C-alpha positions in Angstrom: 0.8 -42.4 -36.7 -1.0 -39.0 -37.6 0.5 -36.4 -39.7 0.6 -34.2 -36.5 3.1 -36.7 -35.0 5.5 -36.6 -37.8 6.0 -32.8 -37.5 9.1 -31.2 -36.0 8.1 -29.5 -32.7 8.7 -26.0 -34.2 6.5 -27.0 -37.3 3.6 -27.6 -34.9 3.7 -24.0 -34.0 3.7 -23.0 -37.6 0.8 -25.3 -38.3 -1.4 -23.9 -35.5 -1.0 -20.4 -37.1 -2.7 -21.6 -40.3 -6.5 -21.1 -40.3 -8.5 -24.1 -41.3 -9.4 -24.3 -45.0 -6.6 -21.8 -46.1 -4.8 -21.9 -49.4 -1.2 -22.6 -48.5 2.1 -22.7 -50.3 5.1 -24.2 -48.5 8.4 -23.2 -49.9 11.2 -25.7 -49.4 8.6 -28.3 -48.3 10.9 -31.3 -48.1 9.1 -34.5 -47.9 5.8 -32.8 -47.3 5.3 -33.4 -43.6 3.9 -29.9 -42.9 1.7 -30.0 -46.0 0.3 -33.4 -45.2 -0.7 -32.2 -41.7 -2.3 -29.0 -43.2 -4.3 -31.1 -45.6 -5.3 -33.9 -43.3 -5.8 -32.1 -40.0 -6.8 -28.5 -41.0 -8.6 -29.1 -44.4 -6.2 -26.7 -46.2 -5.7 -26.6 -50.0 -1.8 -27.1 -50.3 1.0 -26.9 -52.7 4.7 -27.0 -52.2 7.9 -26.0 -53.8 11.0 -28.2 -53.4 14.3 -28.3 -55.0 15.5 -31.8 -54.2 14.4 -34.8 -56.2 14.1 -36.8 -53.0 11.8 -34.5 -51.4 9.6 -34.1 -54.4 9.4 -37.9 -54.9 8.4 -38.3 -51.1 5.8 -35.5 -51.3 4.2 -36.9 -54.4 4.1 -40.4 -52.8 1.8 -38.7 -50.2 -0.5 -37.3 -52.8 0.8 -33.8 -52.5 1.1 -31.2 -55.4 4.7 -30.2 -55.4 6.8 -28.5 -58.2 10.5 -28.2 -58.5 11.9 -24.9 -58.3 14.8 -22.7 -57.1 13.5 -20.1 -54.6 16.3 -17.7 -55.4 14.8 -17.5 -58.9 11.6 -16.1 -57.6 8.0 -17.5 -57.8 7.1 -16.4 -61.3 4.9 -19.5 -61.8 2.5 -18.2 -59.1 0.0 -15.4 -59.6 -0.1 -12.4 -57.1 -2.4 -13.2 -54.1 -3.1 -16.8 -55.1 -2.6 -18.0 -51.5 -3.8 -17.1 -48.1 -0.5 -18.1 -46.6 3.1 -18.7 -47.9 5.3 -20.6 -45.5 9.2 -20.7 -45.4 10.4 -22.9 -42.6 14.0 -22.6 -41.5 15.1 -22.0 -45.0 15.5 -18.2 -45.0 19.1 -18.4 -43.8 20.2 -20.7 -46.7 18.8 -18.9 -49.7 21.3 -16.8 -51.7 18.7 -13.8 -51.9 16.5 -13.6 -48.8 15.1 -10.2 -49.9 13.8 -11.5 -53.1 12.3 -14.6 -51.5 10.5 -12.5 -48.8 9.2 -10.0 -51.5 7.8 -12.8 -53.6 6.2 -14.4 -50.6 4.4 -11.2 -49.9 3.4 -10.9 -53.5 2.1 -14.4 -53.8 0.3 -14.6 -50.3 -1.9 -12.4 -48.3 0.5 -13.4 -45.4 3.9 -15.0 -45.0 4.9 -17.4 -42.2 8.6 -17.8 -41.6 10.7 -19.6 -39.0 14.4 -19.3 -38.6 17.2 -20.0 -36.0 18.1 -17.0 -33.8 21.8 -16.3 -34.0 21.4 -13.9 -31.2 20.7 -16.7 -28.6 22.8 -16.4 -25.5 24.5 -19.8 -26.0 25.5 -18.7 -29.5 26.9 -15.4 -28.1 28.8 -17.1 -25.3 30.2 -19.9 -27.6 32.0 -17.4 -29.8 33.0 -15.0 -26.9 34.5 -17.7 -24.6 35.7 -20.2 -27.1 36.7 -18.1 -29.9 35.1 -20.5 -32.4 32.1 -20.5 -34.5 29.1 -21.7 -32.6 27.7 -25.2 -33.0 24.3 -26.0 -31.2 21.1 -27.9 -31.3 19.6 -25.5 -33.7 22.7 -24.5 -35.5 24.3 -28.1 -35.8 26.9 -27.4 -38.5 30.6 -26.6 -38.5 31.5 -23.4 -40.3 33.0 -25.3 -43.3 29.8 -27.4 -44.2 27.0 -25.2 -43.0 24.2 -24.4 -45.4 23.5 -21.2 -43.3 24.9 -18.3 -45.3 22.8 -15.5 -44.0 22.9 -15.4 -40.1 20.2 -13.3 -38.5 18.9 -12.5 -35.0 15.3 -11.5 -34.1 16.1 -7.8 -34.1 17.9 -8.1 -37.6 14.9 -10.0 -38.9 12.4 -7.3 -37.9 14.6 -4.6 -39.7 15.0 -7.0 -42.7 11.2 -7.2 -43.0 10.6 -3.4 -42.7 13.3 -2.8 -45.4 11.5 -5.1 -47.8 8.1 -3.6 -47.4 6.7 -5.9 -44.7 5.2 -5.6 -41.2 5.7 -8.4 -38.5 2.1 -9.0 -37.4 3.1 -11.7 -34.8 6.4 -13.1 -33.6 6.8 -16.4 -31.5 10.1 -16.9 -30.0 10.8 -20.6 -29.1 13.5 -22.3 -26.9 14.2 -25.9 -26.2 12.3 -27.9 -23.7 14.7 -30.5 -22.4 11.9 -32.4 -20.6 9.8 -32.9 -23.7 12.6 -32.7 -26.3 10.4 -30.1 -28.0 10.2 -26.3 -27.8 8.1 -23.8 -25.7 7.4 -20.1 -26.3 9.6 -17.4 -24.7 7.9 -14.2 -23.7 10.6 -12.1 -22.0 14.1 -11.4 -23.5 13.3 -13.1 -26.8 16.3 -11.9 -28.8 18.6 -13.3 -25.9 16.7 -16.5 -25.0 15.1 -17.8 -28.1 16.7 -20.4 -30.3 14.1 -20.4 -33.0 11.5 -17.9 -34.1 8.2 -17.9 -36.1 6.9 -14.8 -37.5 3.7 -13.8 -39.4 4.4 -11.0 -42.0 2.3 -9.1 -44.3 2.8 -6.3 -46.8 3.2 -2.8 -45.3 0.8 -1.4 -47.8 -2.4 -0.5 -46.1 -1.2 -1.8 -42.8 -1.1 0.3 -39.7 -0.6 -2.4 -37.1 3.0 -2.3 -35.8 2.9 -6.0 -34.8 3.3 -8.1 -31.7 6.9 -8.5 -30.9 9.3 -8.7 -27.9 12.6 -6.9 -27.7 
């Protein structure tokens, strides 16, 4: 089985955004599925940051360079602009200080690629409105008392968050479940209402005049 087949469907979208041969840092890399794909299939020079011992051990067993660190403490061990891309996949909502994490991503990398669940999806809105209970779904599979998600965001909130922290969203891909393939597909209309997940490319606002490619 190739590294591509091991990827979650949303990670395939992330991987396709990474130019071949890029210097990539993956934050919260887990067992290294995305890093292995980028190294083996796209010829990238990759490093990872992971907190759990299990994830580090699995990544190292695949020959990946991974360091143990807490993202909420920043990325002091990495020089500014030492990577072309810094990736944060479905982790923004679980860190204690997302603003610090984003600013550090933009310091260390030329661009940041982030994916996150969209709490503005119509099923999430309807679940709370009609049942009067905290939503549980395929992309938000936790009960309120055991969820790691401590910062809920929508696509609109994310864009404002990026701007407030000195960034610009260059590209946004809204994703919804594809029940026929058990994967995801891109949503082009009504993204904040229809998307279950989103992937965004962000860069520093300094010297940038492009307002980005987003869908309200």
